[in-house]
DRENGUGU-851214 format. One record per atom (N, C-alpha, C, O): residue in one letter; residue number from 1; y, x, z. Coordinates in steps of 0.2 Angstrom, whole numbers, always signed. Example, Ala and Ser with C-alpha at 12.3 -4.5 7.8 and 13.67 -1.06 7.14 Angstrom:
REM residues 2
code;pos;v;u;w
A;1;-28;+66;+39
A;1;-22;+62;+39
A;1;-16;+66;+39
A;1;-17;+71;+42
S;2;-11;+64;+35
S;2;-5;+68;+36
S;2;+0;+64;+39
S;2;+6;+67;+40
REM end
This chain:
REM residues 230
code;pos;v;u;w
M;1;-201;+101;-3
M;1;-202;+95;-6
M;1;-198;+95;-11
M;1;-193;+98;-10
Q;2;-199;+92;-17
Q;2;-195;+92;-23
Q;2;-194;+84;-24
Q;2;-199;+82;-27
L;3;-189;+81;-23
L;3;-187;+74;-23
L;3;-186;+72;-30
L;3;-183;+76;-34
E;4;-189;+66;-32
E;4;-187;+63;-40
E;4;-180;+60;-39
E;4;-179;+55;-37
I;5;-175;+64;-42
I;5;-169;+60;-43
I;5;-169;+55;-49
I;5;-171;+57;-54
I;6;-166;+50;-48
I;6;-167;+45;-53
I;6;-159;+43;-56
I;6;-158;+40;-61
Y;7;-155;+44;-52
Y;7;-148;+43;-54
Y;7;-143;+48;-50
Y;7;-144;+49;-44
H;8;-139;+50;-54
H;8;-134;+56;-50
H;8;-127;+55;-54
H;8;-127;+59;-59
Q;9;-122;+52;-52
Q;9;-115;+52;-55
Q;9;-111;+46;-52
Q;9;-113;+42;-49
N;10;-105;+47;-53
N;10;-100;+42;-50
N;10;-101;+42;-43
N;10;-102;+36;-40
Q;11;-102;+48;-40
Q;11;-101;+49;-33
Q;11;-108;+46;-28
Q;11;-108;+46;-22
L;12;-114;+44;-32
L;12;-119;+41;-30
L;12;-125;+45;-31
L;12;-125;+49;-36
V;13;-130;+45;-29
V;13;-136;+48;-31
V;13;-142;+44;-27
V;13;-141;+41;-21
A;14;-146;+44;-31
A;14;-153;+39;-30
A;14;-158;+43;-30
A;14;-158;+48;-34
I;15;-164;+43;-25
I;15;-171;+45;-28
I;15;-176;+40;-28
I;15;-175;+34;-27
N;16;-182;+43;-29
N;16;-187;+38;-28
N;16;-192;+40;-23
N;16;-197;+43;-24
K;17;-189;+38;-16
K;17;-192;+41;-12
K;17;-200;+39;-11
K;17;-202;+33;-11
P;18;-205;+45;-8
P;18;-210;+44;-8
P;18;-213;+41;-2
P;18;-211;+42;+4
H;19;-219;+37;-1
H;19;-222;+35;+5
H;19;-222;+39;+10
H;19;-223;+45;+8
G;20;-221;+37;+15
G;20;-222;+42;+21
G;20;-217;+47;+24
G;20;-217;+50;+29
L;21;-211;+46;+19
L;21;-205;+50;+19
L;21;-200;+47;+23
L;21;-196;+43;+20
L;22;-198;+48;+30
L;22;-193;+46;+34
L;22;-186;+47;+30
L;22;-185;+51;+27
V;23;-181;+42;+31
V;23;-174;+42;+28
V;23;-170;+48;+32
V;23;-168;+52;+28
H;24;-170;+48;+38
H;24;-167;+53;+44
H;24;-172;+53;+50
H;24;-176;+49;+52
R;25;-170;+58;+53
R;25;-172;+59;+59
R;25;-173;+52;+64
R;25;-169;+47;+65
S;26;-178;+52;+67
S;26;-180;+46;+72
S;26;-183;+48;+78
S;26;-188;+52;+79
K;27;-180;+43;+84
K;27;-184;+44;+90
K;27;-191;+41;+90
K;27;-196;+44;+93
Y;28;-193;+37;+86
Y;28;-201;+34;+84
Y;28;-204;+40;+80
Y;28;-210;+39;+78
A;29;-202;+44;+78
A;29;-206;+49;+74
A;29;-204;+56;+75
A;29;-201;+59;+71
D;30;-206;+58;+82
D;30;-204;+65;+83
D;30;-208;+70;+80
D;30;-207;+76;+80
E;31;-214;+68;+76
E;31;-218;+72;+74
E;31;-216;+74;+67
E;31;-218;+79;+64
A;32;-211;+70;+64
A;32;-210;+72;+56
A;32;-206;+77;+55
A;32;-201;+78;+59
K;33;-207;+82;+51
K;33;-203;+87;+49
K;33;-200;+88;+43
K;33;-197;+94;+42
E;34;-199;+82;+39
E;34;-196;+82;+32
E;34;-192;+75;+33
E;34;-195;+70;+36
F;35;-187;+75;+30
F;35;-182;+70;+30
F;35;-178;+68;+23
F;35;-175;+72;+20
A;36;-179;+62;+20
A;36;-175;+62;+14
A;36;-167;+64;+14
A;36;-164;+67;+9
V;37;-164;+63;+19
V;37;-157;+66;+19
V;37;-156;+74;+18
V;37;-154;+77;+13
Q;38;-160;+76;+22
Q;38;-160;+84;+23
Q;38;-163;+87;+17
Q;38;-160;+91;+14
E;39;-168;+85;+14
E;39;-172;+87;+8
E;39;-167;+84;+3
E;39;-167;+89;-1
L;40;-163;+80;+1
L;40;-159;+78;-5
L;40;-153;+83;-4
L;40;-150;+85;-9
R;41;-150;+85;+3
R;41;-144;+89;+3
R;41;-146;+96;+1
R;41;-143;+98;-4
N;42;-151;+99;+4
N;42;-154;+104;+1
N;42;-156;+106;-6
N;42;-156;+112;-9
Q;43;-157;+101;-9
Q;43;-159;+100;-16
Q;43;-154;+100;-20
Q;43;-154;+103;-25
I;44;-148;+97;-19
I;44;-142;+96;-24
I;44;-135;+100;-20
I;44;-130;+101;-23
G;45;-136;+104;-14
G;45;-131;+107;-12
G;45;-125;+104;-9
G;45;-120;+107;-8
C;46;-125;+98;-7
C;46;-120;+95;-4
C;46;-122;+88;+0
C;46;-127;+85;-1
Y;47;-118;+87;+4
Y;47;-119;+82;+10
Y;47;-121;+76;+7
Y;47;-118;+74;+2
V;48;-125;+72;+10
V;48;-127;+64;+7
V;48;-126;+59;+13
V;48;-129;+59;+18
Y;49;-123;+54;+11
Y;49;-124;+48;+16
Y;49;-128;+42;+14
Y;49;-126;+38;+10
P;50;-134;+41;+16
P;50;-138;+35;+16
P;50;-135;+29;+16
P;50;-134;+27;+22
V;51;-135;+25;+11
V;51;-130;+18;+11
V;51;-134;+13;+13
V;51;-132;+7;+13
H;52;-142;+15;+13
H;52;-147;+8;+16
H;52;-152;+11;+19
H;52;-151;+17;+20
R;53;-157;+9;+19
R;53;-163;+10;+23
R;53;-169;+8;+19
R;53;-169;+3;+15
L;54;-174;+12;+20
L;54;-181;+10;+17
L;54;-187;+12;+23
L;54;-188;+18;+25
D;55;-191;+7;+25
D;55;-195;+10;+30
D;55;-198;+15;+29
D;55;-198;+17;+23
R;56;-202;+20;+33
R;56;-205;+26;+31
R;56;-211;+24;+27
R;56;-212;+28;+22
K;57;-214;+20;+28
K;57;-220;+19;+24
K;57;-219;+15;+16
K;57;-223;+13;+13
T;58;-212;+14;+15
T;58;-210;+11;+10
T;58;-208;+16;+4
T;58;-206;+22;+6
A;59;-209;+15;-2
A;59;-207;+20;-7
A;59;-202;+16;-12
A;59;-202;+10;-12
G;60;-198;+21;-16
G;60;-195;+17;-20
G;60;-187;+19;-21
G;60;-185;+25;-19
V;61;-183;+15;-23
V;61;-176;+17;-23
V;61;-173;+18;-17
V;61;-174;+14;-12
L;62;-170;+22;-17
L;62;-166;+24;-10
L;62;-159;+28;-13
L;62;-159;+33;-15
V;63;-154;+25;-12
V;63;-147;+27;-12
V;63;-142;+31;-8
V;63;-143;+30;-2
F;64;-139;+35;-10
F;64;-135;+39;-7
F;64;-129;+38;-9
F;64;-128;+36;-15
A;65;-122;+41;-5
A;65;-116;+41;-6
A;65;-114;+49;-5
A;65;-117;+52;-1
L;66;-109;+52;-9
L;66;-108;+58;-10
L;66;-101;+59;-6
L;66;-99;+64;-8
N;67;-98;+55;-2
N;67;-93;+55;+1
N;67;-92;+49;+5
N;67;-94;+44;+4
T;68;-88;+50;+10
T;68;-86;+45;+16
T;68;-84;+39;+14
T;68;-86;+34;+16
E;69;-79;+39;+8
E;69;-76;+33;+5
E;69;-80;+29;+1
E;69;-79;+23;+1
M;70;-84;+32;-2
M;70;-90;+28;-7
M;70;-95;+27;-2
M;70;-99;+23;-4
N;71;-97;+28;+4
N;71;-101;+28;+8
N;71;-99;+20;+12
N;71;-103;+15;+13
A;72;-92;+20;+13
A;72;-90;+14;+17
A;72;-89;+9;+10
A;72;-90;+2;+11
A;73;-88;+11;+5
A;73;-89;+5;-1
A;73;-95;+2;-1
A;73;-95;-5;+0
M;74;-99;+6;-2
M;74;-107;+4;-4
M;74;-110;+0;+3
M;74;-113;-5;+2
N;75;-108;+3;+10
N;75;-110;-1;+15
N;75;-107;-8;+15
N;75;-111;-13;+17
L;76;-101;-9;+13
L;76;-98;-15;+11
L;76;-103;-20;+7
L;76;-105;-26;+9
L;77;-103;-16;+1
L;77;-108;-20;-5
L;77;-114;-23;+0
L;77;-115;-29;+0
F;78;-117;-19;+3
F;78;-124;-21;+7
F;78;-123;-27;+11
F;78;-126;-32;+11
A;79;-118;-26;+15
A;79;-116;-30;+20
A;79;-116;-37;+17
A;79;-120;-41;+18
E;80;-110;-38;+12
E;80;-110;-44;+10
E;80;-115;-46;+5
E;80;-113;-51;+1
N;81;-120;-44;+4
N;81;-126;-46;+0
N;81;-124;-46;-7
N;81;-126;-51;-11
R;82;-121;-40;-10
R;82;-118;-40;-16
R;82;-123;-35;-20
R;82;-122;-32;-26
V;83;-128;-34;-16
V;83;-134;-29;-20
V;83;-140;-33;-21
V;83;-143;-36;-16
S;84;-143;-33;-28
S;84;-148;-35;-29
S;84;-154;-31;-28
S;84;-155;-26;-32
K;85;-159;-32;-24
K;85;-166;-27;-24
K;85;-173;-31;-27
K;85;-174;-37;-27
K;86;-176;-26;-29
K;86;-182;-30;-32
K;86;-187;-26;-28
K;86;-186;-20;-28
Y;87;-193;-28;-26
Y;87;-198;-24;-24
Y;87;-205;-26;-27
Y;87;-205;-32;-30
L;88;-211;-22;-26
L;88;-218;-24;-28
L;88;-222;-24;-22
L;88;-222;-19;-18
A;89;-226;-29;-21
A;89;-230;-28;-15
A;89;-237;-30;-18
A;89;-238;-34;-23
V;90;-242;-27;-14
V;90;-250;-32;-15
V;90;-250;-33;-8
V;90;-249;-29;-4
V;91;-252;-40;-8
V;91;-253;-43;-2
V;91;-262;-46;-1
V;91;-265;-46;-6
R;92;-264;-49;+4
R;92;-270;-52;+5
R;92;-270;-59;+3
R;92;-265;-63;+3
G;93;-276;-61;-1
G;93;-276;-69;-3
G;93;-271;-69;-9
G;93;-267;-65;-12
H;94;-272;-75;-12
H;94;-268;-80;-16
H;94;-263;-82;-16
H;94;-264;-88;-15
T;95;-257;-80;-16
T;95;-251;-82;-16
T;95;-248;-88;-22
T;95;-251;-87;-27
D;96;-244;-93;-20
D;96;-242;-97;-26
D;96;-238;-94;-31
D;96;-236;-88;-31
D;97;-238;-98;-35
D;97;-234;-95;-42
D;97;-227;-92;-40
D;97;-225;-87;-43
S;98;-224;-95;-37
S;98;-217;-93;-34
S;98;-216;-96;-28
S;98;-219;-102;-27
G;99;-212;-94;-23
G;99;-210;-96;-16
G;99;-203;-93;-14
G;99;-200;-88;-15
I;100;-201;-98;-10
I;100;-195;-96;-5
I;100;-197;-95;+3
I;100;-198;-100;+6
I;101;-196;-89;+5
I;101;-198;-90;+13
I;101;-191;-88;+17
I;101;-187;-83;+17
D;102;-190;-95;+20
D;102;-184;-96;+23
D;102;-186;-97;+30
D;102;-187;-102;+33
Y;103;-186;-90;+34
Y;103;-189;-90;+41
Y;103;-183;-86;+44
Y;103;-182;-81;+41
P;104;-180;-87;+49
P;104;-175;-83;+54
P;104;-180;-77;+57
P;104;-186;-78;+58
L;105;-176;-71;+58
L;105;-179;-66;+61
L;105;-176;-63;+66
L;105;-170;-63;+65
V;106;-178;-62;+72
V;106;-177;-60;+79
V;106;-174;-53;+78
V;106;-178;-49;+75
N;107;-167;-49;+80
N;107;-166;-43;+79
N;107;-166;-40;+85
N;107;-167;-43;+90
D;108;-165;-32;+85
D;108;-167;-30;+93
D;108;-163;-32;+98
D;108;-165;-30;+103
A;109;-157;-35;+97
A;109;-154;-39;+103
A;109;-157;-45;+105
A;109;-156;-47;+110
G;110;-162;-48;+101
G;110;-165;-54;+103
G;110;-162;-60;+100
G;110;-163;-66;+102
K;111;-157;-59;+94
K;111;-154;-64;+92
K;111;-157;-65;+85
K;111;-161;-61;+82
N;112;-157;-74;+83
N;112;-160;-76;+79
N;112;-155;-74;+72
N;112;-149;-74;+73
Q;113;-158;-72;+66
Q;113;-154;-70;+60
Q;113;-157;-73;+54
Q;113;-163;-71;+53
E;114;-153;-77;+50
E;114;-155;-79;+44
E;114;-158;-75;+41
E;114;-156;-69;+40
A;115;-164;-77;+37
A;115;-167;-73;+33
A;115;-172;-75;+27
A;115;-177;-78;+28
V;116;-170;-74;+21
V;116;-174;-77;+14
V;116;-175;-73;+10
V;116;-171;-68;+9
T;117;-181;-74;+8
T;117;-184;-70;+2
T;117;-187;-74;-3
T;117;-191;-79;-2
Y;118;-186;-71;-9
Y;118;-189;-75;-15
Y;118;-195;-71;-18
Y;118;-195;-65;-19
Y;119;-201;-74;-20
Y;119;-205;-71;-23
Y;119;-208;-74;-28
Y;119;-207;-80;-29
R;120;-212;-70;-32
R;120;-215;-74;-39
R;120;-222;-69;-40
R;120;-221;-63;-40
T;121;-227;-72;-41
T;121;-234;-69;-42
T;121;-234;-67;-49
T;121;-234;-70;-54
L;122;-236;-60;-50
L;122;-237;-57;-56
L;122;-244;-57;-58
L;122;-246;-59;-64
Q;123;-249;-56;-54
Q;123;-257;-56;-55
Q;123;-260;-57;-48
Q;123;-257;-56;-42
R;124;-266;-60;-49
R;124;-271;-61;-44
R;124;-278;-58;-45
R;124;-280;-58;-51
S;125;-282;-56;-41
S;125;-288;-54;-42
S;125;-292;-56;-36
S;125;-291;-58;-31
E;126;-299;-55;-38
E;126;-304;-57;-34
E;126;-310;-51;-35
E;126;-312;-50;-41
I;127;-312;-48;-29
I;127;-317;-41;-30
I;127;-322;-42;-27
I;127;-322;-45;-22
S;128;-327;-39;-29
S;128;-335;-40;-25
S;128;-335;-37;-20
S;128;-340;-33;-19
V;129;-331;-36;-15
V;129;-329;-33;-8
V;129;-330;-39;-3
V;129;-326;-42;-1
P;130;-336;-39;+1
P;130;-336;-44;+7
P;130;-331;-44;+12
P;130;-329;-38;+14
F;131;-328;-48;+14
F;131;-323;-48;+19
F;131;-324;-54;+24
F;131;-323;-60;+22
G;132;-326;-52;+31
G;132;-327;-57;+35
G;132;-332;-62;+33
G;132;-337;-59;+31
K;133;-331;-68;+34
K;133;-337;-73;+32
K;133;-336;-74;+24
K;133;-339;-79;+21
F;134;-332;-71;+20
F;134;-332;-72;+13
F;134;-334;-66;+9
F;134;-333;-61;+11
Q;135;-338;-68;+3
Q;135;-342;-63;+0
Q;135;-338;-60;-6
Q;135;-341;-57;-10
T;136;-331;-61;-5
T;136;-327;-57;-10
T;136;-320;-55;-6
T;136;-319;-57;+0
S;137;-315;-52;-10
S;137;-309;-52;-7
S;137;-305;-53;-12
S;137;-305;-50;-17
R;138;-299;-57;-8
R;138;-293;-58;-15
R;138;-286;-55;-12
R;138;-283;-54;-6
Y;139;-284;-54;-19
Y;139;-277;-49;-16
Y;139;-272;-52;-23
Y;139;-274;-54;-29
S;140;-265;-52;-21
S;140;-261;-53;-26
S;140;-254;-48;-27
S;140;-252;-44;-23
L;141;-252;-48;-33
L;141;-246;-42;-34
L;141;-240;-47;-35
L;141;-239;-50;-40
V;142;-236;-47;-31
V;142;-230;-50;-31
V;142;-224;-47;-31
V;142;-224;-41;-29
E;143;-218;-49;-35
E;143;-213;-46;-36
E;143;-207;-50;-31
E;143;-207;-56;-31
V;144;-203;-45;-26
V;144;-200;-49;-20
V;144;-193;-48;-22
V;144;-191;-43;-25
E;145;-189;-52;-20
E;145;-181;-51;-20
E;145;-179;-54;-14
E;145;-178;-60;-13
P;146;-178;-51;-10
P;146;-174;-52;-1
P;146;-166;-54;-3
P;146;-162;-50;-6
H;147;-166;-59;+0
H;147;-158;-62;-2
H;147;-154;-60;+5
H;147;-148;-60;+6
T;148;-157;-58;+10
T;148;-154;-54;+16
T;148;-157;-48;+18
T;148;-163;-47;+15
G;149;-154;-45;+22
G;149;-157;-37;+23
G;149;-159;-36;+30
G;149;-155;-33;+33
R;150;-163;-39;+33
R;150;-166;-40;+39
R;150;-170;-34;+40
R;150;-174;-32;+36
I;151;-171;-30;+47
I;151;-176;-26;+47
I;151;-183;-28;+45
I;151;-186;-33;+47
H;152;-187;-24;+42
H;152;-194;-27;+41
H;152;-195;-34;+39
H;152;-200;-37;+40
Q;153;-189;-36;+35
Q;153;-189;-43;+32
Q;153;-195;-43;+28
Q;153;-200;-47;+30
I;154;-196;-41;+22
I;154;-202;-43;+18
I;154;-209;-42;+21
I;154;-213;-45;+18
R;155;-210;-38;+26
R;155;-216;-37;+29
R;155;-217;-42;+34
R;155;-223;-44;+34
K;156;-212;-45;+38
K;156;-213;-49;+42
K;156;-213;-57;+38
K;156;-217;-62;+40
H;157;-210;-57;+34
H;157;-211;-64;+30
H;157;-216;-65;+27
H;157;-218;-70;+28
F;158;-220;-60;+23
F;158;-226;-61;+20
F;158;-232;-62;+26
F;158;-236;-66;+25
A;159;-231;-59;+32
A;159;-236;-60;+36
A;159;-235;-67;+39
A;159;-240;-70;+42
H;160;-229;-70;+39
H;160;-227;-77;+40
H;160;-230;-81;+37
H;160;-233;-86;+40
I;161;-231;-80;+30
I;161;-234;-85;+26
I;161;-241;-84;+26
I;161;-244;-87;+21
F;162;-245;-79;+30
F;162;-252;-78;+30
F;162;-255;-74;+24
F;162;-261;-73;+22
H;163;-249;-71;+20
H;163;-252;-65;+15
H;163;-249;-59;+16
H;163;-244;-57;+12
P;164;-251;-54;+22
P;164;-248;-49;+23
P;164;-249;-45;+18
P;164;-253;-45;+14
I;165;-244;-38;+19
I;165;-244;-33;+13
I;165;-250;-29;+16
I;165;-251;-27;+22
I;166;-254;-26;+11
I;166;-259;-23;+12
I;166;-256;-15;+15
I;166;-251;-13;+12
G;167;-259;-12;+20
G;167;-259;-6;+23
G;167;-252;-6;+29
G;167;-250;-1;+32
D;168;-249;-13;+30
D;168;-244;-14;+34
D;168;-247;-14;+41
D;168;-253;-16;+42
R;169;-242;-11;+46
R;169;-244;-10;+54
R;169;-237;-10;+55
R;169;-233;-7;+52
P;170;-235;-14;+61
P;170;-240;-18;+64
P;170;-242;-25;+62
P;170;-246;-29;+64
H;171;-237;-27;+56
H;171;-236;-34;+55
H;171;-241;-36;+50
H;171;-240;-41;+47
G;172;-246;-32;+48
G;172;-252;-33;+43
G;172;-257;-36;+47
G;172;-257;-38;+52
C;173;-263;-36;+42
C;173;-270;-39;+44
C;173;-273;-31;+47
C;173;-274;-26;+43
N;174;-275;-32;+53
N;174;-278;-25;+55
N;174;-285;-25;+52
N;174;-287;-19;+51
K;175;-289;-31;+52
K;175;-295;-30;+48
K;175;-296;-28;+41
K;175;-301;-25;+39
Q;176;-290;-30;+37
Q;176;-290;-29;+30
Q;176;-288;-22;+30
Q;176;-291;-18;+26
N;177;-284;-19;+34
N;177;-281;-13;+33
N;177;-288;-7;+35
N;177;-289;-2;+32
R;178;-291;-10;+41
R;178;-297;-6;+43
R;178;-302;-5;+36
R;178;-304;+1;+34
L;179;-303;-11;+32
L;179;-308;-11;+26
L;179;-304;-5;+22
L;179;-308;+0;+20
F;180;-298;-5;+20
F;180;-296;+0;+15
F;180;-297;+7;+18
F;180;-298;+11;+14
K;181;-296;+8;+25
K;181;-296;+14;+28
K;181;-304;+15;+26
K;181;-306;+19;+22
E;182;-308;+12;+30
E;182;-315;+14;+30
E;182;-319;+15;+24
E;182;-323;+20;+23
R;183;-317;+10;+20
R;183;-320;+10;+13
R;183;-318;+15;+8
R;183;-321;+19;+5
W;184;-313;+15;+8
W;184;-309;+19;+3
W;184;-305;+26;+5
W;184;-304;+30;+1
G;185;-303;+26;+12
G;185;-299;+31;+15
G;185;-292;+30;+13
G;185;-288;+35;+12
F;186;-290;+24;+13
F;186;-283;+22;+10
F;186;-279;+18;+15
F;186;-281;+13;+17
D;187;-274;+22;+17
D;187;-269;+18;+23
D;187;-262;+18;+20
D;187;-258;+15;+23
T;188;-261;+19;+13
T;188;-254;+18;+11
T;188;-251;+10;+11
T;188;-254;+6;+7
M;189;-245;+9;+14
M;189;-243;+2;+13
M;189;-239;+1;+6
M;189;-234;+4;+4
L;190;-242;-4;+3
L;190;-242;-7;-3
L;190;-236;-10;-5
L;190;-236;-15;-8
L;191;-230;-6;-3
L;191;-223;-11;-4
L;191;-219;-3;-7
L;191;-219;+2;-4
H;192;-216;-6;-14
H;192;-211;-2;-16
H;192;-205;-5;-20
H;192;-205;-10;-24
A;193;-199;-1;-17
A;193;-193;-4;-20
A;193;-191;-2;-28
A;193;-188;+3;-29
T;194;-193;-6;-32
T;194;-193;-4;-40
T;194;-185;-5;-42
T;194;-185;-3;-47
E;195;-180;-8;-40
E;195;-174;-9;-43
E;195;-169;-10;-38
E;195;-170;-13;-33
V;196;-163;-7;-40
V;196;-156;-9;-35
V;196;-152;-10;-40
V;196;-153;-7;-46
T;197;-147;-14;-40
T;197;-142;-16;-45
T;197;-136;-19;-40
T;197;-137;-23;-35
F;198;-130;-17;-43
F;198;-124;-19;-41
F;198;-118;-17;-46
F;198;-119;-14;-51
L;199;-113;-20;-44
L;199;-107;-16;-48
L;199;-103;-11;-44
L;199;-102;-11;-38
H;200;-103;-6;-47
H;200;-100;+0;-44
H;200;-92;-1;-41
H;200;-88;-4;-44
P;201;-92;+1;-35
P;201;-86;-1;-31
P;201;-79;+2;-33
P;201;-74;-1;-30
E;202;-79;+7;-38
E;202;-73;+8;-40
E;202;-72;+7;-49
E;202;-67;+6;-52
T;203;-78;+7;-51
T;203;-77;+7;-59
T;203;-78;+0;-60
T;203;-75;-2;-65
H;204;-82;-3;-56
H;204;-84;-11;-58
H;204;-90;-12;-64
H;204;-91;-17;-66
T;205;-92;-7;-65
T;205;-98;-6;-70
T;205;-105;-9;-67
T;205;-106;-7;-61
P;206;-109;-12;-71
P;206;-114;-13;-69
P;206;-120;-7;-67
P;206;-121;-3;-72
I;207;-123;-6;-62
I;207;-128;-1;-60
I;207;-134;-2;-59
I;207;-134;-5;-54
C;208;-139;+0;-62
C;208;-146;-2;-61
C;208;-150;+4;-60
C;208;-150;+8;-64
M;209;-153;+5;-53
M;209;-156;+10;-52
M;209;-164;+7;-53
M;209;-166;+2;-51
Q;210;-168;+11;-56
Q;210;-174;+9;-56
Q;210;-180;+16;-53
Q;210;-179;+21;-54
A;211;-185;+14;-51
A;211;-190;+19;-50
A;211;-197;+17;-50
A;211;-199;+11;-48
G;212;-201;+21;-53
G;212;-207;+20;-55
G;212;-213;+21;-49
G;212;-212;+24;-44
L;213;-217;+18;-50
L;213;-222;+18;-44
L;213;-226;+25;-43
L;213;-228;+28;-48
H;214;-226;+27;-37
H;214;-230;+33;-34
H;214;-238;+33;-36
H;214;-241;+28;-36
P;215;-242;+38;-36
P;215;-248;+38;-37
P;215;-252;+34;-32
P;215;-258;+32;-34
E;216;-250;+33;-25
E;216;-253;+31;-20
E;216;-253;+23;-22
E;216;-258;+19;-21
F;217;-248;+20;-24
F;217;-247;+14;-26
F;217;-252;+11;-31
F;217;-255;+6;-30
R;218;-252;+17;-37
R;218;-256;+15;-43
R;218;-263;+14;-41
R;218;-267;+10;-44
K;219;-265;+19;-35
K;219;-273;+18;-33
K;219;-273;+12;-29
K;219;-279;+9;-30
G;220;-269;+10;-26
G;220;-270;+3;-22
G;220;-270;-3;-26
G;220;-274;-8;-25
L;221;-267;-3;-33
L;221;-268;-7;-38
L;221;-276;-7;-41
L;221;-279;-12;-41
E;222;-277;+0;-42
E;222;-284;+2;-44
E;222;-290;-1;-40
E;222;-296;-3;-42
L;223;-288;-1;-33
L;223;-294;-3;-29
L;223;-294;-11;-28
L;223;-300;-14;-26
T;224;-288;-13;-30
T;224;-288;-21;-30
T;224;-288;-25;-36
T;224;-287;-31;-37
Q;225;-290;-20;-41
Q;225;-290;-23;-49
Q;225;-286;-26;-50
Q;225;-287;-31;-53
L;226;-279;-25;-48
L;226;-273;-27;-51
L;226;-268;-22;-56
L;226;-268;-16;-56
S;227;-265;-26;-60
S;227;-260;-21;-65
S;227;-254;-23;-67
S;227;-253;-29;-68
I;228;-250;-18;-68
I;228;-244;-21;-70
I;228;-243;-22;-78
I;228;-242;-17;-83
R;229;-243;-28;-79
R;229;-241;-29;-87
R;229;-234;-28;-89
R;229;-229;-31;-86
T;230;-235;-24;-94
T;230;-228;-23;-99
T;230;-228;-25;-105
T;230;-223;-24;-109
REM end
């Protein structure tokens, strides 16, 4: 596997992670044979440290440090919410023009954690595909900015406001996911990390890492008759 490297300097490297690639080995995916950490290590010939996580089914910007000192510094930036992240998602239904989802999420230890997500709607569509009691299907393309970094935050928050992300399991809409699978043979989760920005921990210069959409996401846009306007 040849990973797309989108940034490589200042003791940092970032890739455009494909949909379906695990960041590292996990007991929850014993069948997986490829991992971003090992693939990148082999590709650039040195050890790498993932400074944040992306779900297996989420694509986009994934940042690594090249030494333990930078890893610690970047971990601190993420922990203190000094990193800005933007995502694109295709969701079921027509979302509001913009919104703030302020809804606590329960972590693995059973503790409630503050979780806040901002979004704005870029485009809406209505296609001639019957769904349930409706004669058409509605979708929205949203730009998302999580202001906290909880596990599955974006996925859970959009499910909470009844606009689940297409292809999301287990937080999404099973009926909608089945429609995409049976009608088009499509099961990619339509969530993509487009941008990560922060001040470099040592140089204090602004860093902006951006990742283009993968073919699977573009196919999802085509199916839902949505597009990225430039």
